[in-house]
C-alpha positions as CSV (number, residue, x, y, z in Angstrom):
1,X,81.7,88.4,146.2
2,X,85.1,89.5,144.8
3,X,87.1,86.5,143.7
4,X,90.4,88.4,143.6
5,X,91.5,91.5,145.6
6,X,94.9,93.0,145.1
7,X,95.7,95.9,147.5
8,X,98.8,98.1,147.6
9,X,100.9,95.2,146.2
10,X,104.7,96.0,146.2
11,X,107.4,93.9,144.6
12,X,111.0,94.9,144.4
13,X,114.2,93.5,142.9
14,X,117.2,94.1,145.1
15,X,120.2,94.4,142.8
16,X,123.8,95.4,143.2
17,X,122.9,98.8,141.6
18,X,120.0,99.4,144.0
19,X,116.3,98.6,144.6
20,X,114.1,98.3,141.5
21,X,110.4,98.9,142.4
22,X,108.9,96.7,139.7
23,X,105.4,96.8,141.3
24,X,104.6,99.8,143.4
25,X,101.3,99.9,145.3
26,X,99.2,98.2,142.7
27,X,95.5,97.7,143.5
28,X,92.6,96.1,141.7
29,X,89.8,93.6,142.2
30,X,87.8,91.2,140.1
31,X,84.4,89.6,140.3
32,X,83.7,86.1,139.1
33,X,83.7,85.9,135.3
34,X,85.2,89.4,134.7
35,X,88.1,89.9,132.3
36,X,90.8,92.5,133.2
37,X,93.3,93.7,130.7
38,X,96.6,95.0,132.0
39,X,98.4,97.1,129.4
40,X,101.6,99.0,129.1
41,X,105.0,99.1,127.5
42,X,107.7,96.5,128.2
43,X,109.1,97.0,131.7
44,X,106.0,98.6,133.1
45,X,105.4,95.8,135.6
46,X,102.6,93.8,134.0
47,X,104.2,90.4,134.2
48,X,105.8,91.0,137.6
49,X,102.3,91.8,138.9
50,X,101.1,88.4,137.7
51,X,104.2,86.6,139.0
52,X,103.7,88.3,142.4
53,X,100.1,87.1,142.6
54,X,101.3,83.5,142.0
55,X,104.5,84.1,144.0
56,X,106.7,82.6,141.3
57,X,109.3,85.5,141.4
58,X,112.9,84.6,140.8
59,X,115.7,86.0,143.0
60,X,116.3,88.8,143.8
61,X,112.6,89.6,143.5
62,X,110.6,89.9,146.6
63,X,107.1,91.0,147.7
64,X,107.7,93.7,150.3
65,X,104.2,94.8,151.0
66,X,100.5,94.7,150.2
67,X,97.8,92.0,150.1
68,X,96.5,89.5,147.6
69,X,93.3,87.8,148.5
70,X,91.7,84.9,146.6
71,X,88.1,84.5,147.8
72,X,89.1,86.3,151.0
73,X,92.1,84.0,151.6
74,X,95.3,86.0,152.0
75,X,98.0,84.6,149.7
76,X,100.9,86.9,150.7
77,X,102.9,85.1,153.4
78,X,101.8,81.6,152.5
79,X,104.5,78.9,152.4
80,X,105.7,77.4,149.2
81,X,103.8,74.2,149.9
82,X,100.6,76.1,150.5
83,X,101.1,78.1,147.3
84,X,101.5,74.9,145.3
85,X,97.9,74.0,146.2
86,X,96.8,77.4,144.7
87,X,98.9,77.4,141.5
88,X,97.3,75.4,138.7
89,X,94.4,74.4,140.9
90,X,92.9,77.8,141.7
91,X,95.0,80.2,139.6
92,X,96.6,79.2,136.3
93,X,98.9,81.1,134.0
94,X,99.7,80.9,130.3
95,X,103.3,82.1,129.7
96,X,104.6,84.2,126.9
97,X,106.8,81.6,125.1
98,X,105.5,78.0,125.0
99,X,108.8,76.7,123.8
100,X,110.6,77.7,127.0
101,X,107.6,76.9,129.2
102,X,107.4,73.3,128.1
103,X,110.1,70.8,129.0
104,X,111.9,69.7,125.8
105,X,112.8,66.3,127.1
106,X,109.4,65.1,128.2
107,X,106.5,64.2,125.9
108,X,103.5,66.5,125.8
109,X,101.3,63.8,127.4
110,X,103.6,63.4,130.4
111,X,103.6,67.1,131.1
112,X,99.8,67.5,130.8
113,X,99.2,64.4,133.0
114,X,101.7,65.6,135.6
115,X,99.6,68.8,136.2
116,X,96.4,66.8,136.4
117,X,97.9,64.1,138.8
118,X,99.4,66.8,141.0
119,X,96.3,68.9,141.5
120,X,93.4,66.4,141.3
121,X,92.5,63.0,142.7
122,X,92.5,61.4,139.2
123,X,94.6,58.2,138.6
124,X,96.9,57.8,135.6
125,X,94.1,56.4,133.3
126,X,91.7,59.2,134.2
127,X,94.5,61.8,133.8
128,X,95.2,60.5,130.3
129,X,91.6,60.8,129.4
130,X,91.4,64.3,130.8
131,X,94.6,65.3,128.9
132,X,93.0,64.0,125.7
133,X,89.8,65.8,126.4
134,X,91.6,69.1,127.1
135,X,93.6,68.9,123.8
136,X,90.3,68.4,122.0
137,X,88.8,71.4,123.8
138,X,91.6,73.7,122.7
139,X,91.3,72.5,119.1
140,X,94.4,70.2,118.8
141,X,93.8,67.7,116.0
142,X,94.6,64.0,116.6
143,X,95.1,64.6,120.4
144,X,96.3,61.1,121.2
145,X,99.0,61.4,118.7
146,X,100.0,64.8,120.1
147,X,100.2,63.4,123.6
148,X,103.0,61.0,122.4
149,X,105.0,63.8,120.8
150,X,107.7,66.1,122.1
151,X,107.3,69.9,122.2
152,X,109.7,70.5,119.3
153,X,107.6,68.3,117.1
154,X,104.7,70.8,117.3
155,X,104.2,74.2,115.7
156,X,104.2,77.4,117.8
157,X,100.5,77.7,117.7
158,X,100.1,74.0,118.7
159,X,102.5,74.4,121.6
160,X,100.5,77.4,122.8
161,X,97.3,75.4,122.6
162,X,99.0,72.7,124.8
163,X,99.9,75.4,127.3
164,X,96.3,76.6,127.4
165,X,95.1,73.0,127.9
166,X,97.6,72.6,130.7
167,X,96.4,75.8,132.4
168,X,92.7,74.8,132.2
169,X,93.1,71.1,133.0
170,X,92.3,71.6,136.7
171,X,89.5,74.0,136.1
172,X,91.0,77.0,137.9
173,X,89.0,80.0,139.3
174,X,91.4,82.5,137.6
175,X,93.3,82.3,134.4
176,X,96.2,84.7,133.8
177,X,97.3,85.0,130.2
178,X,100.7,86.7,130.1
179,X,101.1,88.0,126.5
180,X,100.0,84.6,125.1
181,X,100.5,85.5,121.5
182,X,104.0,87.2,121.6
183,X,105.9,84.5,119.8
184,X,103.2,83.6,117.2
185,X,102.5,85.0,113.7
186,X,99.4,87.2,113.2
187,X,96.9,84.6,111.9
188,X,97.8,82.2,114.8
189,X,97.6,85.1,117.3
190,X,94.0,85.7,116.3
191,X,93.1,82.0,116.7
192,X,94.6,81.8,120.2
193,X,92.9,85.0,121.4
194,X,89.6,83.7,120.0
195,X,90.2,80.4,121.7
196,X,90.9,82.1,125.1
197,X,87.8,84.2,124.7
198,X,85.6,81.2,123.8
199,X,86.9,79.2,126.8
200,X,86.4,82.2,129.2
201,X,82.8,82.5,128.1
202,X,82.1,78.8,128.2
203,X,83.4,78.3,131.8
204,X,82.6,81.9,133.1
205,X,86.3,82.1,134.1
206,X,87.8,85.2,135.7
207,X,90.7,86.2,133.4
208,X,93.6,88.6,133.6
209,X,95.0,89.3,130.1
210,X,98.4,90.9,130.1
211,X,99.3,92.6,126.8
212,X,100.8,95.7,125.1
213,X,98.1,95.6,122.4
214,X,95.2,97.9,123.2
215,X,93.3,96.6,120.2
216,X,93.2,93.1,121.8
217,X,91.9,94.6,125.1
218,X,89.0,96.4,123.4
219,X,87.4,93.2,122.1
220,X,88.0,91.0,125.1
221,X,88.1,92.8,128.5
222,X,85.5,94.3,130.9
223,X,88.1,96.4,132.8
224,X,91.5,97.9,131.9
225,X,94.4,98.7,134.0
226,X,97.1,100.9,132.4
227,X,100.5,100.4,134.0
228,X,103.6,102.6,133.8
229,X,106.8,102.5,135.9
230,X,105.3,99.8,138.2
231,X,102.1,101.6,139.0
232,X,98.6,101.6,137.6
233,X,98.1,105.1,136.2
234,X,94.6,104.6,134.9
235,X,91.9,102.0,135.8
236,X,88.3,101.6,134.7
237,X,85.9,99.8,132.4
238,X,87.0,99.3,128.9
239,X,84.5,101.9,127.6
240,X,85.7,104.5,130.2
241,X,89.4,104.1,129.4
242,X,88.9,103.9,125.6
243,X,86.3,106.7,125.1
244,X,87.4,109.0,127.9
245,X,91.1,108.4,128.7
246,X,92.2,110.7,131.5
247,X,96.0,110.0,131.8
248,X,98.4,111.4,129.2
249,X,100.2,108.1,128.9
250,X,96.9,106.3,128.1
251,X,96.1,109.0,125.5
252,X,99.6,108.4,124.0
253,X,98.9,104.7,123.7
254,X,95.6,105.3,122.1
255,X,97.2,107.6,119.4
256,X,99.5,104.8,118.5
257,X,96.7,102.3,117.6
258,X,96.2,101.9,113.8
259,X,92.7,103.0,112.7
260,X,91.2,101.5,109.5
261,X,88.9,104.5,109.1
262,X,91.8,106.9,109.2
263,X,94.2,105.3,106.8
264,X,95.9,108.5,105.7
265,X,96.6,109.7,109.3
266,X,100.1,109.0,110.6
267,X,100.5,107.1,113.9
268,X,101.8,109.3,116.7
269,X,104.4,107.4,118.8
270,X,105.1,108.4,122.4
271,X,108.4,110.3,122.5
272,X,111.3,109.1,124.5
273,X,111.9,105.7,126.2
274,X,110.4,104.0,129.2
275,X,111.8,105.4,132.5
276,X,114.7,103.7,134.3
277,X,113.2,102.1,137.4
278,X,116.6,102.5,139.2
279,X,116.5,106.3,138.6
280,X,112.9,107.4,138.8
281,X,112.2,111.1,138.5
282,X,111.1,112.9,141.6
283,X,107.5,113.6,140.4
284,X,105.4,111.8,137.9
285,X,107.5,109.1,136.1
286,X,105.9,110.0,132.8
287,X,106.7,113.7,133.0
288,X,110.0,113.4,130.9
289,X,107.9,112.1,128.0
290,X,104.7,114.1,128.5
291,X,103.8,117.0,126.2
292,X,101.7,118.6,128.9
293,X,104.1,118.5,131.8
294,X,103.5,121.2,134.5
295,X,105.8,122.3,137.3
296,X,104.0,120.2,139.8
297,X,104.5,117.1,137.6
298,X,108.2,117.5,138.2
299,X,107.8,117.8,142.0
300,X,105.1,115.5,143.2
301,X,103.6,112.1,142.2
302,X,99.9,112.5,141.5
303,X,97.6,110.4,143.6
304,X,94.9,108.4,141.7
305,X,91.6,110.2,141.9
306,X,88.1,109.1,140.8
307,X,87.3,111.0,137.6
308,X,84.0,109.3,137.2
309,X,82.4,106.3,139.0
310,X,84.8,103.4,138.9
311,X,87.3,105.3,136.7
312,X,90.6,106.2,138.4
313,X,93.5,108.2,137.0
314,X,96.8,109.4,138.5
315,X,97.5,112.6,136.4
316,X,97.8,116.2,137.5
317,X,95.9,117.2,134.4
318,X,92.7,116.1,136.2
319,X,93.3,118.5,139.0
320,X,95.1,121.3,137.1
321,X,92.5,123.9,138.1
322,X,93.4,123.3,141.8
323,X,97.2,123.5,141.2
């Protein structure tokens, strides 16, 4: 049974300058235990997709269409009270910056225990034991001491481990990791990613990893969704997307990954800048930056087609013989 089904999800931000279609008809599904990597440049709609699933959008953001089903339960349209029973309990999220995600005026223990008390039937004593256990699980040394400290007393890597412990404390069905290593240095990044991978395997947890680093996705994910301008432009298994990319944007991302075996080769950046979502081009939004743009690319948006079983891509290059 599919644990999560997202179908034609649409989220817009209604600003004074006009409507920004941050998520435009995004669809994907996940089985229990699968890991999906959502990749793309900043502003492509990755984080907004996660926030839409959890319905934690800030004004003026609003879900305007589509469906999100958790174990066949429709989430779109649920009240705030009903969504609170889903968040943390069934779907948890690790945010990008732990310093802004943790409350600076409350001790770490209070914040961890609050999540446990809110979403489980444990009393205060049991919640304290659970918080200690979770900090041990994520590799925090001297957990009882850490529970009595404030976030600013911990290092960046330690704060991120606290965030992971908080996300896992209620044993959710789905864990969303929204660029969990953005604010950390390289060595700590590797530790945090390894920790998430170990925990995912230990609990068989369904995971959505949001990142701009294709190298991270290769080692951790079963499926990959490449996003550009609010849409998924390519979707498939990790092997399909890596070894047989079928969208020009995906190919551009692949060329920009450093390769230890090709040290003398220069990296090839994607020319231009990400498209302005307020002024999208008429056809394919990637056409202004694409080296293989055809006339039809400027006129019509390509529909996603199945280029091989389970591998979808929305690029006119896949149907150029027909056009």
